[in-house]
N, C-alpha and C positions, 0 to 999 in steps of 0.2 A: 706908350701904353703897354701894359703887361697884365696878363690875367693871373699870374702867380704872385700872391701878396708878399712872400718872402723876397722874391727877386725884385719886385717893385720897391720894396723898402730899402734893399741894399743899394740899388741904383740911385734912389732918391737921396739917401744919406750921403753917398759919395758926391753927388752933384751939389748938394747943399753945402758940404764941407769945403768946396772950392768956390763957392759964391754964386752958384746958379740957383734959380727959383723954379724947380720943376713943377709942372702941372701933371696930374695923373688921371688916367681913364682905364677902366678894366674891360672895355669893349670897343670894337671898331667904330660903332655909331657914336658913342660918347666921345671918342677921341676926335672924330671928324668935327663934331660940334665945338669941342674945346679949341681945336686948332683954328677953326674959322672965326671964332669969337676973340681969340687972343693972339693970333699970328706969332707963334713961337719961333725962335731962331732955329730950332731943330726938333724933330720928332724921332723918338726911339720906339720902334714898333715890334711887338711880339708877332711872330708869324701865325701862331695858333691862338686865335681869339674865339670867344664863345659865340659871337653873332656873325662874324665873317672872317675869313682868313686875312692875313696881313697883305697878301698880294691884291686882294679885292679892296681892302681898305686903302691901300696905296693908290690904286686906280681911281677910286672916288676922290681922294685928296687931290690927285693930279687933274681931275676933271673940274674942280672948283677953282675959279680964278683967285679966290682969297687964299687958297692953300697950295696952288699949283707949283710954286717955286720953293716951298719949304723943303730943305733937305730931310730925307727920311732914312734912318738907319734900321736895318733888319736886326732884331735882337731875338735870338732863338736858340733852342736846344738842338736844332737840326744842324749838326756839324759833320755831316758825311762829306766825303770827297765830292766836289762838284757843286755843293750847296752854295758856297760863296759866289761862284760864277753865275749860278742860276738866279740868285736874288739880285745881283748887280744887273744882269740882263733884263730882269723884270722891271728895273727902274729905281731900285733902292740906291741911295747915295753911298752906302757903306754897309758893312756886315759885322756883327759882333755875336759870338756864341756864348750861351749859358753853360756852365756857370761863368759869370762875368770875370774877365781878367781886368783888375782895377787899372793897371798901367795902360792897357790897350783901350779901355773905356775912356780914360782921361785924354789920351792922345787923340783918339778919334773924335771925341766931342770937341776938343779944342780946334782940331783941324777943320771940322765942319763949320763951327761957329765963327772962325776967323776967316773963312773963305769969302 
């Protein structure tokens, strides 16, 4: 889930090019519903969403038995020193910063989906 349309399109295009079928949501609430109904292999979540922040959306995903074990990657423009550690400590499975590094995105998605 990503609230920036350009970022969402870029990630979608990259994932589709390598054979994934990404689902999209532009809010935390919509993403929770989509994840519960579709049980995706992985969720990429922006930290700054319009209705709730990524940490709260993650907490709600983890509290639902249908989505509790889905790996969730933080995808954010927050790339200050210590952010990666803070997001991992909050329970995210991994961290990617925007603008997205294509090689890092591909490697991280593959690693999470193959785990």
